SEDRENVEX-794692 format. One record per residue (C-alpha): residue in three letters; chain; x, y, z; residue number from 0. Coordinates in Angstrom, 2 decimals, decimal comma. Layout:
N
ROKE/resn/chain/X/Y/Z/resi
ROKE/ALA/A/X/Y/Z/NUM $
...
This chain:
374
ROKE/resn/chain/X/Y/Z/resi
ROKE/MET/A/86,93/84,32/40,51/0 $
ROKE/PRO/A/88,49/81,61/42,68/1 $
ROKE/LEU/A/90,94/82,27/45,47/2 $
ROKE/SER/A/93,90/79,94/45,85/3 $
ROKE/CYS/A/96,18/79,36/48,79/4 $
ROKE/CYS/A/99,74/78,51/48,20/5 $
ROKE/ALA/A/101,14/75,25/49,52/6 $
ROKE/ARG/A/102,02/72,88/46,72/7 $
ROKE/SER/A/101,63/69,12/46,38/8 $
ROKE/ARG/A/104,84/67,84/44,85/9 $
ROKE/PHE/A/103,69/64,54/43,43/10 $
ROKE/SER/A/99,97/64,76/42,65/11 $
ROKE/LEU/A/98,61/66,23/39,44/12 $
ROKE/ALA/A/95,22/66,63/41,07/13 $
ROKE/ALA/A/96,52/68,05/44,33/14 $
ROKE/THR/A/95,88/71,78/44,23/15 $
ROKE/LEU/A/98,16/72,97/41,49/16 $
ROKE/ALA/A/96,79/76,46/42,14/17 $
ROKE/LEU/A/98,25/76,81/45,59/18 $
ROKE/GLY/A/100,76/79,56/44,97/19 $
ROKE/VAL/A/101,60/82,79/46,73/20 $
ROKE/VAL/A/104,23/85,39/46,29/21 $
ROKE/ILE/A/105,63/88,17/44,33/22 $
ROKE/GLY/A/106,55/88,48/40,68/23 $
ROKE/LEU/A/108,07/91,03/38,28/24 $
ROKE/ALA/A/111,75/90,65/39,04/25 $
ROKE/HIS/A/113,81/93,26/37,29/26 $
ROKE/ALA/A/117,11/94,70/38,41/27 $
ROKE/GLY/A/119,09/97,66/37,23/28 $
ROKE/GLY/A/121,69/100,10/38,46/29 $
ROKE/ALA/A/121,09/103,73/39,36/30 $
ROKE/SER/A/121,24/106,04/36,39/31 $
ROKE/SER/A/123,25/109,21/36,23/32 $
ROKE/GLY/A/121,81/112,63/36,81/33 $
ROKE/ALA/A/119,06/113,70/39,20/34 $
ROKE/TYR/A/116,91/110,61/38,63/35 $
ROKE/ALA/A/117,13/108,05/41,46/36 $
ROKE/SER/A/116,44/104,43/40,58/37 $
ROKE/PRO/A/113,32/103,01/42,27/38 $
ROKE/LEU/A/115,31/99,85/42,87/39 $
ROKE/ARG/A/117,34/101,53/45,59/40 $
ROKE/ALA/A/116,30/102,74/49,02/41 $
ROKE/GLY/A/118,80/105,44/49,94/42 $
ROKE/ASP/A/122,19/103,73/49,75/43 $
ROKE/THR/A/120,67/100,26/50,03/44 $
ROKE/SER/A/120,01/98,21/46,90/45 $
ROKE/ILE/A/117,64/95,30/46,46/46 $
ROKE/ALA/A/120,67/93,03/46,33/47 $
ROKE/ASP/A/121,74/94,30/49,76/48 $
ROKE/ILE/A/118,30/93,67/51,20/49 $
ROKE/THR/A/118,14/90,21/49,66/50 $
ROKE/GLU/A/121,51/89,24/51,09/51 $
ROKE/LYS/A/120,33/90,39/54,52/52 $
ROKE/VAL/A/116,95/88,66/54,49/53 $
ROKE/LEU/A/117,57/85,44/52,54/54 $
ROKE/PRO/A/118,99/83,44/55,51/55 $
ROKE/SER/A/115,77/84,12/57,46/56 $
ROKE/VAL/A/113,50/82,39/54,95/57 $
ROKE/VAL/A/113,15/78,60/54,91/58 $
ROKE/ASN/A/111,54/75,90/52,81/59 $
ROKE/VAL/A/108,91/73,73/54,51/60 $
ROKE/SER/A/108,17/70,19/53,34/61 $
ROKE/THR/A/105,44/68,08/54,91/62 $
ROKE/THR/A/104,28/64,50/54,64/63 $
ROKE/THR/A/100,61/63,65/55,07/64 $
ROKE/THR/A/98,52/60,50/54,89/65 $
ROKE/SER/A/95,24/60,42/53,05/66 $
ROKE/SER/A/92,62/57,69/53,50/67 $
ROKE/ARG/A/91,09/58,30/50,08/68 $
ROKE/ARG/A/90,75/55,29/47,78/69 $
ROKE/GLY/A/93,15/54,93/44,91/70 $
ROKE/PRO/A/96,87/54,72/44,25/71 $
ROKE/SER/A/99,61/56,51/46,13/72 $
ROKE/LEU/A/99,81/60,24/45,67/73 $
ROKE/PHE/A/103,38/59,61/44,56/74 $
ROKE/ASP/A/101,86/58,21/41,37/75 $
ROKE/PRO/A/101,21/61,19/39,06/76 $
ROKE/PHE/A/98,57/59,27/37,15/77 $
ROKE/PHE/A/96,38/58,28/40,08/78 $
ROKE/ASN/A/93,17/58,99/38,15/79 $
ROKE/ASP/A/94,11/56,52/35,44/80 $
ROKE/PRO/A/92,37/53,12/35,92/81 $
ROKE/ARG/A/95,50/51,48/34,48/82 $
ROKE/SER/A/97,63/53,02/37,24/83 $
ROKE/PRO/A/99,07/50,59/39,83/84 $
ROKE/GLY/A/96,85/50,39/42,87/85 $
ROKE/TYR/A/93,92/52,20/41,25/86 $
ROKE/ASP/A/90,77/51,97/43,39/87 $
ROKE/ARG/A/92,65/50,01/46,04/88 $
ROKE/PRO/A/91,54/50,85/49,61/89 $
ROKE/GLY/A/93,97/52,02/52,27/90 $
ROKE/PRO/A/96,04/55,07/53,17/91 $
ROKE/ARG/A/98,39/56,73/50,75/92 $
ROKE/GLN/A/101,19/59,20/51,19/93 $
ROKE/GLY/A/101,41/62,75/49,89/94 $
ROKE/GLN/A/103,95/65,53/50,15/95 $
ROKE/SER/A/103,56/69,28/49,93/96 $
ROKE/LEU/A/105,89/72,24/49,86/97 $
ROKE/GLY/A/105,69/75,72/51,33/98 $
ROKE/SER/A/107,82/78,41/52,91/99 $
ROKE/GLY/A/108,39/79,93/56,33/100 $
ROKE/VAL/A/110,23/82,71/58,13/101 $
ROKE/ILE/A/112,62/82,37/61,09/102 $
ROKE/VAL/A/111,39/84,76/63,80/103 $
ROKE/SER/A/113,64/83,84/66,76/104 $
ROKE/ALA/A/117,22/82,71/67,33/105 $
ROKE/ASP/A/115,98/79,65/69,26/106 $
ROKE/GLY/A/114,28/78,16/66,22/107 $
ROKE/LEU/A/110,72/79,50/65,91/108 $
ROKE/VAL/A/109,35/79,70/62,36/109 $
ROKE/LEU/A/106,23/81,54/61,23/110 $
ROKE/THR/A/104,32/80,07/58,29/111 $
ROKE/ASN/A/100,79/79,48/56,99/112 $
ROKE/SER/A/98,47/77,07/58,76/113 $
ROKE/HIS/A/97,50/75,41/55,49/114 $
ROKE/VAL/A/101,16/74,63/54,76/115 $
ROKE/ILE/A/101,36/72,24/57,73/116 $
ROKE/ALA/A/97,71/71,13/57,95/117 $
ROKE/ASP/A/97,41/67,38/58,74/118 $
ROKE/ALA/A/101,18/66,98/58,53/119 $
ROKE/GLU/A/102,67/63,84/60,06/120 $
ROKE/ASP/A/106,25/64,86/59,38/121 $
ROKE/ILE/A/107,67/68,36/58,84/122 $
ROKE/ARG/A/111,12/69,04/57,40/123 $
ROKE/VAL/A/112,60/72,53/57,13/124 $
ROKE/SER/A/115,44/73,38/54,76/125 $
ROKE/LEU/A/117,62/76,37/55,65/126 $
ROKE/SER/A/119,36/78,70/53,23/127 $
ROKE/ASP/A/122,76/77,15/54,11/128 $
ROKE/GLY/A/121,59/73,73/52,90/129 $
ROKE/ARG/A/120,87/72,15/56,29/130 $
ROKE/GLU/A/117,64/70,24/56,81/131 $
ROKE/LEU/A/115,98/70,04/60,23/132 $
ROKE/SER/A/112,83/68,43/61,55/133 $
ROKE/ALA/A/110,17/70,67/63,09/134 $
ROKE/SER/A/107,15/70,36/65,37/135 $
ROKE/VAL/A/104,02/72,48/65,50/136 $
ROKE/VAL/A/103,90/74,98/68,38/137 $
ROKE/GLY/A/100,42/76,12/67,44/138 $
ROKE/ALA/A/98,20/76,69/64,41/139 $
ROKE/ASP/A/95,32/79,08/63,81/140 $
ROKE/PRO/A/93,32/78,16/60,68/141 $
ROKE/LYS/A/91,00/81,16/61,23/142 $
ROKE/SER/A/93,86/83,47/60,24/143 $
ROKE/ASP/A/95,92/80,85/58,33/144 $
ROKE/LEU/A/98,98/81,24/60,56/145 $
ROKE/ALA/A/101,11/78,66/62,33/146 $
ROKE/VAL/A/104,32/78,58/64,38/147 $
ROKE/LEU/A/106,87/75,77/64,11/148 $
ROKE/ARG/A/109,83/74,93/66,33/149 $
ROKE/LEU/A/113,00/73,65/64,70/150 $
ROKE/GLU/A/114,59/70,62/66,36/151 $
ROKE/GLY/A/118,13/69,30/66,49/152 $
ROKE/ASP/A/121,40/71,21/66,14/153 $
ROKE/LEU/A/120,19/74,69/65,24/154 $
ROKE/GLY/A/123,60/76,27/64,91/155 $
ROKE/ARG/A/123,42/79,99/64,37/156 $
ROKE/LEU/A/120,06/81,13/63,04/157 $
ROKE/ARG/A/119,31/84,59/61,69/158 $
ROKE/PRO/A/115,78/85,70/62,66/159 $
ROKE/ILE/A/114,15/88,33/60,48/160 $
ROKE/ARG/A/113,43/91,79/61,78/161 $
ROKE/ILE/A/109,67/92,37/62,02/162 $
ROKE/GLY/A/108,36/95,73/60,81/163 $
ROKE/SER/A/104,95/97,40/60,89/164 $
ROKE/ALA/A/102,70/96,79/57,90/165 $
ROKE/SER/A/100,59/99,81/58,89/166 $
ROKE/GLU/A/103,45/102,04/57,76/167 $
ROKE/LEU/A/103,37/100,67/54,22/168 $
ROKE/ARG/A/102,30/103,12/51,53/169 $
ROKE/LEU/A/100,45/102,27/48,32/170 $
ROKE/GLY/A/102,94/101,91/45,52/171 $
ROKE/GLU/A/105,80/101,05/47,86/172 $
ROKE/ILE/A/108,21/98,43/46,55/173 $
ROKE/VAL/A/108,18/95,10/48,38/174 $
ROKE/LEU/A/110,19/91,92/47,93/175 $
ROKE/ALA/A/109,02/88,37/48,38/176 $
ROKE/ILE/A/111,12/85,33/49,17/177 $
ROKE/GLY/A/109,81/81,79/49,02/178 $
ROKE/ASN/A/110,12/78,38/47,41/179 $
ROKE/PRO/A/108,00/78,42/44,22/180 $
ROKE/PHE/A/107,44/75,00/42,65/181 $
ROKE/GLY/A/110,05/73,57/45,01/182 $
ROKE/VAL/A/112,90/74,98/42,91/183 $
ROKE/GLY/A/114,52/76,60/45,95/184 $
ROKE/GLN/A/114,70/80,08/47,39/185 $
ROKE/THR/A/113,54/82,71/44,93/186 $
ROKE/VAL/A/113,44/86,49/45,26/187 $
ROKE/THR/A/110,88/88,54/43,35/188 $
ROKE/MET/A/109,62/92,12/43,42/189 $
ROKE/GLY/A/106,34/94,01/43,23/190 $
ROKE/ILE/A/104,50/96,91/44,84/191 $
ROKE/VAL/A/101,82/97,36/47,49/192 $
ROKE/SER/A/98,59/97,60/45,49/193 $
ROKE/ALA/A/96,16/98,01/48,39/194 $
ROKE/LYS/A/95,82/97,54/52,14/195 $
ROKE/GLY/A/93,05/96,33/54,43/196 $
ROKE/ARG/A/91,52/93,90/51,93/197 $
ROKE/SER/A/88,79/91,80/53,56/198 $
ROKE/GLY/A/85,65/89,91/52,64/199 $
ROKE/MET/A/87,64/87,69/50,26/200 $
ROKE/GLY/A/86,37/84,46/51,83/201 $
ROKE/ILE/A/89,87/83,04/52,28/202 $
ROKE/VAL/A/89,83/82,81/56,08/203 $
ROKE/ASP/A/87,65/84,05/58,94/204 $
ROKE/TYR/A/89,91/86,97/59,88/205 $
ROKE/GLU/A/91,14/89,02/56,93/206 $
ROKE/ASP/A/93,03/92,29/56,66/207 $
ROKE/PHE/A/95,28/91,56/53,71/208 $
ROKE/ILE/A/98,01/93,50/51,99/209 $
ROKE/GLN/A/97,30/93,29/48,25/210 $
ROKE/THR/A/100,28/93,14/45,94/211 $
ROKE/ASP/A/100,75/92,79/42,19/212 $
ROKE/ALA/A/103,15/89,98/42,97/213 $
ROKE/ALA/A/103,63/87,10/40,59/214 $
ROKE/ILE/A/102,44/84,20/42,73/215 $
ROKE/ASN/A/103,37/80,59/42,32/216 $
ROKE/PRO/A/102,79/77,25/44,10/217 $
ROKE/GLY/A/105,12/76,69/47,04/218 $
ROKE/ASN/A/105,40/80,30/48,20/219 $
ROKE/SER/A/102,83/80,06/51,02/220 $
ROKE/GLY/A/104,28/81,21/54,31/221 $
ROKE/GLY/A/107,08/83,13/52,62/222 $
ROKE/ALA/A/108,21/86,63/53,53/223 $
ROKE/LEU/A/106,92/89,90/52,16/224 $
ROKE/VAL/A/109,69/92,39/52,91/225 $
ROKE/ASN/A/109,91/96,18/52,74/226 $
ROKE/MET/A/112,89/98,18/51,50/227 $
ROKE/LYS/A/114,31/98,28/55,02/228 $
ROKE/GLY/A/114,65/94,50/54,97/229 $
ROKE/GLU/A/111,82/94,10/57,50/230 $
ROKE/LEU/A/109,09/91,47/57,42/231 $
ROKE/VAL/A/105,76/93,19/56,69/232 $
ROKE/GLY/A/103,63/90,24/55,60/233 $
ROKE/ILE/A/103,23/86,48/55,23/234 $
ROKE/ASN/A/102,23/85,61/51,67/235 $
ROKE/THR/A/99,07/83,57/51,65/236 $
ROKE/ALA/A/96,78/83,51/48,60/237 $
ROKE/ILE/A/96,01/84,76/45,11/238 $
ROKE/LEU/A/92,96/85,88/43,18/239 $
ROKE/SER/A/92,97/84,03/39,88/240 $
ROKE/ARG/A/90,70/82,65/37,18/241 $
ROKE/THR/A/93,30/80,10/36,15/242 $
ROKE/GLY/A/95,12/79,18/39,39/243 $
ROKE/GLY/A/98,21/81,05/38,18/244 $
ROKE/TYR/A/99,50/84,59/38,55/245 $
ROKE/GLN/A/97,10/87,31/37,39/246 $
ROKE/GLY/A/98,45/90,28/39,30/247 $
ROKE/ILE/A/96,50/90,06/42,57/248 $
ROKE/GLY/A/98,12/88,44/45,59/249 $
ROKE/PHE/A/97,45/88,69/49,32/250 $
ROKE/ALA/A/99,70/88,70/52,39/251 $
ROKE/ILE/A/98,78/88,68/56,08/252 $
ROKE/PRO/A/100,15/91,94/57,54/253 $
ROKE/THR/A/102,56/91,75/60,46/254 $
ROKE/ASP/A/100,26/93,94/62,54/255 $
ROKE/MET/A/97,82/91,02/62,54/256 $
ROKE/ALA/A/100,34/88,19/62,38/257 $
ROKE/THR/A/102,50/89,30/65,32/258 $
ROKE/PRO/A/99,89/89,15/68,11/259 $
ROKE/ILE/A/98,55/85,87/66,73/260 $
ROKE/MET/A/102,08/84,46/66,63/261 $
ROKE/GLU/A/102,68/85,58/70,22/262 $
ROKE/SER/A/99,44/83,89/71,35/263 $
ROKE/LEU/A/100,39/80,66/69,60/264 $
ROKE/ILE/A/103,82/80,68/71,21/265 $
ROKE/ARG/A/102,42/81,47/74,65/266 $
ROKE/ASP/A/99,23/79,36/74,69/267 $
ROKE/GLY/A/99,31/77,16/71,59/268 $
ROKE/LYS/A/96,06/78,78/70,46/269 $
ROKE/VAL/A/94,45/82,18/69,93/270 $
ROKE/ASP/A/91,98/83,53/72,50/271 $
ROKE/ARG/A/89,39/85,60/70,62/272 $
ROKE/GLY/A/86,78/87,97/71,93/273 $
ROKE/PHE/A/83,04/87,51/71,41/274 $
ROKE/LEU/A/80,58/90,41/71,05/275 $
ROKE/GLY/A/77,38/88,63/69,99/276 $
ROKE/VAL/A/76,01/90,58/67,04/277 $
ROKE/ASN/A/75,37/90,20/63,34/278 $
ROKE/ILE/A/76,71/93,19/61,43/279 $
ROKE/GLU/A/76,82/94,69/57,94/280 $
ROKE/THR/A/78,99/97,37/56,43/281 $
ROKE/VAL/A/77,09/100,61/55,83/282 $
ROKE/THR/A/77,43/101,46/52,15/283 $
ROKE/ARG/A/75,91/104,46/50,39/284 $
ROKE/GLU/A/73,39/102,12/48,78/285 $
ROKE/LEU/A/72,40/100,58/52,12/286 $
ROKE/ALA/A/72,12/103,99/53,75/287 $
ROKE/ALA/A/69,85/105,24/50,96/288 $
ROKE/THR/A/67,68/102,10/51,01/289 $
ROKE/GLU/A/67,25/102,06/54,79/290 $
ROKE/GLY/A/66,93/105,82/55,17/291 $
ROKE/MET/A/70,02/105,96/57,36/292 $
ROKE/PRO/A/72,34/108,96/57,66/293 $
ROKE/ASP/A/75,19/109,05/55,16/294 $
ROKE/VAL/A/77,90/107,88/57,55/295 $
ROKE/ARG/A/80,69/105,34/57,44/296 $
ROKE/GLY/A/80,27/102,53/59,93/297 $
ROKE/VAL/A/78,83/99,10/60,65/298 $
ROKE/LEU/A/75,12/98,38/61,08/299 $
ROKE/VAL/A/73,97/96,00/63,84/300 $
ROKE/THR/A/71,37/93,71/62,25/301 $
ROKE/ARG/A/70,98/91,26/65,15/302 $
ROKE/VAL/A/71,85/91,12/68,83/303 $
ROKE/ILE/A/72,14/87,61/70,29/304 $
ROKE/ASP/A/70,22/87,06/73,52/305 $
ROKE/GLN/A/72,32/86,95/76,69/306 $
ROKE/SER/A/75,43/87,93/74,74/307 $
ROKE/PRO/A/77,96/90,58/75,85/308 $
ROKE/ALA/A/76,37/92,97/73,33/309 $
ROKE/ALA/A/72,89/92,41/74,75/310 $
ROKE/ARG/A/74,07/92,91/78,31/311 $
ROKE/ALA/A/75,83/96,13/77,34/312 $
ROKE/GLY/A/72,72/97,55/75,68/313 $
ROKE/LEU/A/73,51/97,35/71,97/314 $
ROKE/GLU/A/70,38/97,41/69,81/315 $
ROKE/VAL/A/69,44/96,40/66,28/316 $
ROKE/GLY/A/69,81/99,46/64,08/317 $
ROKE/ASP/A/72,80/100,86/65,96/318 $
ROKE/ILE/A/75,67/101,98/63,75/319 $
ROKE/ILE/A/79,11/101,27/65,23/320 $
ROKE/THR/A/81,50/104,02/64,12/321 $
ROKE/ARG/A/84,49/103,40/66,41/322 $
ROKE/ILE/A/85,99/100,70/68,61/323 $
ROKE/ASP/A/88,21/102,23/71,25/324 $
ROKE/ASP/A/90,22/104,82/69,33/325 $
ROKE/LYS/A/89,90/103,21/65,90/326 $
ROKE/GLU/A/87,39/104,06/63,19/327 $
ROKE/THR/A/85,28/101,12/61,96/328 $
ROKE/ARG/A/84,58/101,42/58,25/329 $
ROKE/THR/A/83,76/97,79/57,48/330 $
ROKE/ALA/A/82,28/94,76/59,20/331 $
ROKE/ALA/A/85,68/93,07/58,86/332 $
ROKE/HIS/A/87,24/95,84/60,94/333 $
ROKE/VAL/A/84,82/95,09/63,78/334 $
ROKE/VAL/A/85,33/91,32/63,50/335 $
ROKE/ASN/A/89,12/91,71/63,61/336 $
ROKE/ALA/A/89,14/94,27/66,44/337 $
ROKE/VAL/A/86,82/92,23/68,67/338 $
ROKE/GLY/A/88,58/88,95/67,90/339 $
ROKE/MET/A/92,06/90,30/68,56/340 $
ROKE/ALA/A/91,02/92,08/71,77/341 $
ROKE/GLY/A/90,47/88,68/73,37/342 $
ROKE/SER/A/88,00/87,39/75,93/343 $
ROKE/GLY/A/87,56/89,19/79,21/344 $
ROKE/LYS/A/88,68/92,49/77,68/345 $
ROKE/ARG/A/86,55/95,64/77,86/346 $
ROKE/VAL/A/86,13/97,65/74,67/347 $
ROKE/GLU/A/84,48/101,02/74,12/348 $
ROKE/LEU/A/82,08/101,31/71,20/349 $
ROKE/ARG/A/81,02/104,60/69,67/350 $
ROKE/VAL/A/77,48/104,08/68,38/351 $
ROKE/LEU/A/75,10/106,23/66,33/352 $
ROKE/ARG/A/71,47/105,65/67,40/353 $
ROKE/ASP/A/68,51/107,74/66,22/354 $
ROKE/GLY/A/70,89/110,44/65,06/355 $
ROKE/HIS/A/72,66/110,71/68,41/356 $
ROKE/SER/A/76,11/109,43/69,37/357 $
ROKE/HIS/A/76,46/107,10/72,37/358 $
ROKE/THR/A/79,38/105,41/74,09/359 $
ROKE/ILE/A/78,82/101,78/75,07/360 $
ROKE/ARG/A/81,35/99,76/77,04/361 $
ROKE/VAL/A/81,30/96,00/76,49/362 $
ROKE/LEU/A/83,02/93,20/78,39/363 $
ROKE/LEU/A/83,82/90,67/75,66/364 $
ROKE/GLY/A/83,10/86,98/76,02/365 $
ROKE/ASP/A/85,03/83,95/74,78/366 $
ROKE/LEU/A/84,37/83,09/71,13/367 $
ROKE/ASP/A/85,20/79,38/71,42/368 $
ROKE/ARG/A/82,95/78,98/74,47/369 $
ROKE/ALA/A/80,12/80,85/72,75/370 $
ROKE/ARG/A/80,31/78,55/69,76/371 $
ROKE/ARG/A/80,13/75,48/71,99/372 $
ROKE/GLU/A/77,03/76,73/73,80/373 $
């Protein structure tokens, strides 16, 4: 089943029509009488109240790119037709794509998806009050599919969104999504949190997604996933679909991951990630039974790279990592995310099961980018 990201090409029929992302199932109703409380209200706050509060913080992002592929301009919707003007003519051609973003500071910083602004030569941001501003890229991190933009020109008064903690979300909790599906303009939809901590989807290198039953459409990438307090809890990113359209499974990057990455991009223009130097595999019941390992939850070390931080610290093939610092490690993705986000030069404490005995190993992490260059 293919996974689709969510920026949308406005003018090309062939340009990723399945690039949607955000929430569906919009239904509104008033509170009923009696003891029953409508699920569409949070205390004395209705979905309409939350929408009115959050809507000015969400923007539409339009980019212009140049492609060197042969053929007619991407503005021509029939560019695969040999009768189309310019068919098979060499030279660059222009394309446009649409996405969404979220204002995160009063001085004009916008958080969005990296794929929304990838290869962009010109970025235009439309605000909820109808103004359109140009924007530049502060930093982009394709490994997590996040990017930060800076609005330029007369900013006026911006309303940054309040950032909440995605870790506090509960399964079944109502969430709202705001974005720009199909370029029609700001749209508010509703769904629930279907799952948390989704990884291994193959969308990006670092995954810890919120799963939602949101109806997801092209143009919603980078839009806001909002809780019933009106707080940002996720950046909508991709869908799981056989058709490229909504089939009830959408993914958002949680704010607990997005916030430190955003801060790194603002501070350094890039993300500094830690390097451990191991190959790992999630310990499943099947793997434990096959390998004769104890029935524990953790991550099996299958390779230790020579001269790596792991090797210097004494990690061995066959070790089972059960905790990093004070956090339990149930999957390989948990280890990848924890090590990456810790950053280079940081010391982490691993709890390791070896030959039936628990050990504590302290590792000074290396620099991932440097390790990949060597």
